[in-house]
Short mmCIF file of the C-alpha atoms (twelve columns), coordinates in Angstrom:
data_MODEL
# 
_entry.id   MODEL 
# 
loop_
_atom_site.group_PDB 
_atom_site.id 
_atom_site.type_symbol 
_atom_site.label_atom_id 
_atom_site.label_alt_id 
_atom_site.label_comp_id 
_atom_site.label_asym_id 
_atom_site.label_seq_id 
_atom_site.Cartn_x 
_atom_site.Cartn_y 
_atom_site.Cartn_z 
_atom_site.pdbx_PDB_model_num 
ATOM 1   C CA . MET A 1   143.343 53.252  66.979  1 
ATOM 2   C CA . LYS A 2   139.624 54.965  66.831  1 
ATOM 3   C CA . LYS A 3   139.294 54.469  70.370  1 
ATOM 4   C CA . CYS A 4   142.386 56.360  71.116  1 
ATOM 5   C CA . CYS A 5   141.063 59.521  69.283  1 
ATOM 6   C CA . ALA A 6   137.586 59.503  70.200  1 
ATOM 7   C CA . ALA A 7   138.992 59.399  74.177  1 
ATOM 8   C CA . ILE A 8   141.215 62.334  73.294  1 
ATOM 9   C CA . LEU A 9   138.267 64.488  71.532  1 
ATOM 10  C CA . MET A 10  135.975 63.779  74.606  1 
ATOM 11  C CA . CYS A 11  139.013 65.404  76.574  1 
ATOM 12  C CA . LEU A 12  139.086 68.738  74.488  1 
ATOM 13  C CA . PRO A 13  135.840 70.558  76.054  1 
ATOM 14  C CA . LEU A 14  136.635 69.827  79.606  1 
ATOM 15  C CA . GLY A 15  139.818 71.269  79.047  1 
ATOM 16  C CA . ALA A 16  138.618 74.611  77.162  1 
ATOM 17  C CA . MET A 17  135.906 75.371  79.501  1 
ATOM 18  C CA . ALA A 18  136.414 78.412  81.701  1 
ATOM 19  C CA . TYR A 19  134.888 78.837  85.256  1 
ATOM 20  C CA . PRO A 20  132.063 81.117  85.919  1 
ATOM 21  C CA . ILE A 21  132.445 84.973  86.681  1 
ATOM 22  C CA . ASP A 22  129.710 86.452  89.015  1 
ATOM 23  C CA . VAL A 23  129.913 90.501  88.630  1 
ATOM 24  C CA . GLU A 24  128.367 92.493  91.088  1 
ATOM 25  C CA . LYS A 25  128.267 96.729  90.227  1 
ATOM 26  C CA . GLN A 26  127.255 99.491  92.343  1 
ATOM 27  C CA . LEU A 27  127.574 102.932 90.536  1 
ATOM 28  C CA . GLU A 28  127.060 106.404 91.914  1 
ATOM 29  C CA . ASP A 29  125.109 108.650 90.078  1 
ATOM 30  C CA . GLY A 30  126.284 110.012 86.882  1 
ATOM 31  C CA . VAL A 31  128.580 107.342 86.709  1 
ATOM 32  C CA . LYS A 32  128.190 105.456 83.495  1 
ATOM 33  C CA . LEU A 33  130.247 102.217 83.588  1 
ATOM 34  C CA . ASP A 34  130.335 98.833  82.223  1 
ATOM 35  C CA . TYR A 35  132.507 96.047  82.016  1 
ATOM 36  C CA . THR A 36  133.727 92.760  80.603  1 
ATOM 37  C CA . ALA A 37  134.832 90.224  82.687  1 
ATOM 38  C CA . TYR A 38  137.212 87.573  81.497  1 
ATOM 39  C CA . ASP A 39  139.582 84.592  82.728  1 
ATOM 40  C CA . THR A 40  143.127 85.041  81.756  1 
ATOM 41  C CA . ALA A 41  144.694 81.951  83.121  1 
ATOM 42  C CA . TYR A 42  143.192 79.169  85.848  1 
ATOM 43  C CA . ASP A 43  144.970 81.504  88.538  1 
ATOM 44  C CA . ILE A 44  144.176 84.909  87.286  1 
ATOM 45  C CA . GLY A 45  141.177 86.669  87.085  1 
ATOM 46  C CA . ALA A 46  140.441 90.055  84.863  1 
ATOM 47  C CA . ILE A 47  137.759 92.491  84.200  1 
ATOM 48  C CA . THR A 48  138.002 95.442  81.765  1 
ATOM 49  C CA . LEU A 49  136.027 98.533  83.061  1 
ATOM 50  C CA . ASN A 50  134.775 100.902 80.120  1 
ATOM 51  C CA . ASN A 51  133.646 104.727 81.157  1 
ATOM 52  C CA . TYR A 52  131.141 105.819 78.924  1 
ATOM 53  C CA . GLY A 53  130.453 109.108 80.940  1 
ATOM 54  C CA . GLN A 54  131.573 112.379 80.765  1 
ATOM 55  C CA . VAL A 55  133.079 112.233 84.328  1 
ATOM 56  C CA . PRO A 56  136.010 110.173 85.773  1 
ATOM 57  C CA . ALA A 57  135.158 107.583 87.814  1 
ATOM 58  C CA . ALA A 58  137.262 106.152 91.036  1 
ATOM 59  C CA . CYS A 59  136.579 102.485 91.535  1 
ATOM 60  C CA . LYS A 60  137.082 99.596  93.850  1 
ATOM 61  C CA . VAL A 61  137.279 96.438  92.412  1 
ATOM 62  C CA . MET A 62  137.347 93.300  94.750  1 
ATOM 63  C CA . PHE A 63  137.773 89.870  93.574  1 
ATOM 64  C CA . ARG A 64  136.712 86.832  95.914  1 
ATOM 65  C CA . ASN A 65  137.801 83.211  95.317  1 
ATOM 66  C CA . GLY A 66  136.455 80.905  97.905  1 
ATOM 67  C CA . PRO A 67  138.516 80.400  101.021 1 
ATOM 68  C CA . GLU A 68  141.355 82.991  99.878  1 
ATOM 69  C CA . ALA A 69  141.709 86.690  101.119 1 
ATOM 70  C CA . PRO A 70  139.867 88.678  98.303  1 
ATOM 71  C CA . ARG A 71  142.034 91.017  96.229  1 
ATOM 72  C CA . VAL A 72  141.439 94.485  96.340  1 
ATOM 73  C CA . ARG A 73  142.109 97.003  93.613  1 
ATOM 74  C CA . ARG A 74  141.358 100.589 93.193  1 
ATOM 75  C CA . VAL A 75  141.764 102.272 89.806  1 
ATOM 76  C CA . ASN A 76  140.546 105.251 88.584  1 
ATOM 77  C CA . VAL A 77  138.989 105.657 85.161  1 
ATOM 78  C CA . PRO A 78  138.715 108.865 82.968  1 
ATOM 79  C CA . ALA A 79  136.133 109.630 81.191  1 
ATOM 80  C CA . GLY A 80  135.676 107.777 77.891  1 
ATOM 81  C CA . LYS A 81  138.650 105.693 78.414  1 
ATOM 82  C CA . SER A 82  138.965 102.003 79.330  1 
ATOM 83  C CA . VAL A 83  141.351 100.299 82.544  1 
ATOM 84  C CA . ASP A 84  142.090 96.777  82.799  1 
ATOM 85  C CA . VAL A 85  141.877 95.062  86.322  1 
ATOM 86  C CA . THR A 86  143.616 91.450  87.068  1 
ATOM 87  C CA . ALA A 87  144.093 89.661  90.341  1 
ATOM 88  C CA . LYS A 88  145.984 86.246  90.678  1 
ATOM 89  C CA . PHE A 89  145.454 83.774  93.681  1 
ATOM 90  C CA . ASN A 90  147.407 80.809  95.085  1 
ATOM 91  C CA . ARG A 91  145.054 78.412  93.942  1 
ATOM 92  C CA . GLN A 92  143.141 77.428  90.907  1 
ATOM 93  C CA . ILE A 93  139.657 79.349  90.557  1 
ATOM 94  C CA . ILE A 94  136.824 77.273  90.819  1 
ATOM 95  C CA . LYS A 95  134.332 80.208  90.574  1 
ATOM 96  C CA . LEU A 96  135.035 83.963  90.605  1 
ATOM 97  C CA . ARG A 97  133.354 86.802  92.312  1 
ATOM 98  C CA . ILE A 98  134.135 90.487  91.422  1 
ATOM 99  C CA . SER A 99  132.674 93.344  93.477  1 
ATOM 100 C CA . VAL A 100 132.783 96.931  91.152  1 
ATOM 101 C CA . ASN A 101 131.964 99.734  93.588  1 
ATOM 102 C CA . CYS A 102 132.524 103.247 91.680  1 
ATOM 103 C CA . THR A 103 131.848 107.042 92.470  1 
ATOM 104 C CA . ALA A 104 132.186 109.824 90.460  1 
ATOM 105 C CA . GLU A 105 135.621 112.179 90.917  1 
# 
């Protein structure tokens, strides 16, 4: 019984581990934007863009997961607001790379 419980407890941290997320951010002068990237599910990646500046930002967000075609999302982030951006993939995500490219509107 003890061996069975120990085996189950050893497997728990492996199931709770998330995939790594790399974010590359390129901003135009005057745009003050911050982000929070997180994993929603095993095949869905998400990022929250927070605009702390006084001007709205037009952003292009590209999600890349290995050999799959990149998912591109275009969003407008009003001044002082935040926007959630998500992408669903056909396969399980091993490592997610997100590129954020923003310009002032």
